[in-house]
Structure formats: structure tokens, C-alpha cells
N, C-alpha and C positions, 0 to 999 in steps of 0.2 A: 503493499500499499502507500509506497514510499515514494512512488511516481505520482501518486494524487496530489501528495503536499508538492512536490516541485512543482505540478500543474498549476496547482493553485499559487504556490508564489510567483509563478511567470505569469499569471492573469494579474494579479495584483501590480505587481511592477511594469507592467505593458498598460495596465490603468493610470496609473500613478504618471507615467510617462506623456501619456495621449492628455492628463489634464494638465501638465505643464506647458505643451505645446501651445503658442499665442498664435493664432490667424493673423497672417499679416493681408492689409489689402493691396488689390493689384490695381498698381498705379494707372494703367493706361486702360482701364475695363470699359469705359464708355466708347472709346476709340476701336475695342477689339470687337465690342457687339454691333458697332454701325458696321464695320468693314463685314463681318459676318453674316450681319442681317443684306446687306447688298448684294454678298455673293450668293445667299440664296432666292435672292428677289430675280435674279438675274434668269433668263430663260436658256435650258439647254440648246445647245448649238449641235444641228445633227454634224454625225460624223463625216470625214471626207469622203469622196466618192472613189477614191481610187483605194479604198482598203476593201479588201476581200470579205465576200460575206461568207457565213459558216452556210453548209447546205446539212441540212436537218432532214432525216428521213420523214418522207411524206406520210406514211401510217407507222401506229406504232407498233404491226405487226411487223414490219421491216425490220423494224429496231430491234424488236425482240428475237426475231431468226438471226438476227447478226450478232446479237450478244450469246445467241446459244451455240453459233456456230464457233463463236471466238473461245467459247467454254466448253466444247466438244475438242478442238483441236488442242486447248491445253492440256484437259484431261489425259489426251492420247499421248501427247508428248512425254507428260507427266510420267506414264505409266510405262513407255520404250526406256525412259531414263533410269525407273527404278529395277527395269527388269536387268539393263544392264549393270546396274550398280552390283546387284544380286549376283549374275554371271561373274562378274570380276571378283567380289569376294569370295564367292565358292570355289573358285581357281585357285585362290590364293589358300584355301585352307585345306583343298585336297592334294596328298601327299601324290609327286609325280608319277610314280608306280601304278596308284590306282587308274588316274587319267590317261596313262598309256595303255592301260588293260582295257578301259571302254572304247577307246581309238580301235583295238583290235578285233575287240567283240562288242558292238552295239547291241544293248538291251532293244529286244522284240518287242 
């Protein structure tokens, strides 16, 4: 329960520090507020015509098909990599004589 006492002491010291801190007024606050209000009041400018537009799929169905095909390709890639890793690890673990016997007499 020592950590609870330490936590309470930390909270008390933090509260005491927060009470000691004096707030300072921002000297140029009216100028900053006026600038912000002007920036917000200005109408947004349209983007330049030379920026390429993003082409989105016309139908949600096309987007879903695209996502599914990417997912399927990724899963197939992961399966190939997993199988390759398994075969490499298995080859390292098998004694060379066993591998030579399997090459001569493959299982039926």
C-alpha cells in the first residue's frame, strides 16, 4: 500500500504547484483575436486547376472488390512465405543422411 501513499503525496504536491502558478495575461490578445476572426471570415479559395483530382471508385461494390482482392493476394503471399520458412527450418533441423535417404527413396 506504499504506492498509494506516494500517489497521494504526488497529487498533493501537484495541486500545490498548480495553485502557486500565476496566470499571465496575453498582451496582444485583441490583435490575435482580430487576425483569427479575419482569417475565419475570408471565403476559402478553390484549389488550383493544375492539381490532379483523386479518382475514387464509382461504386462501393468496386471498392469492396478491390479491397478483397488486395487482402486475398496478401494472404496468399503470407502463406507462400510461411511455407518457405517452414521448409528452410525443417531442412536445417534434419540430419543430412535423412535427407539423402529421402531423395533416393521418396515416400509413396
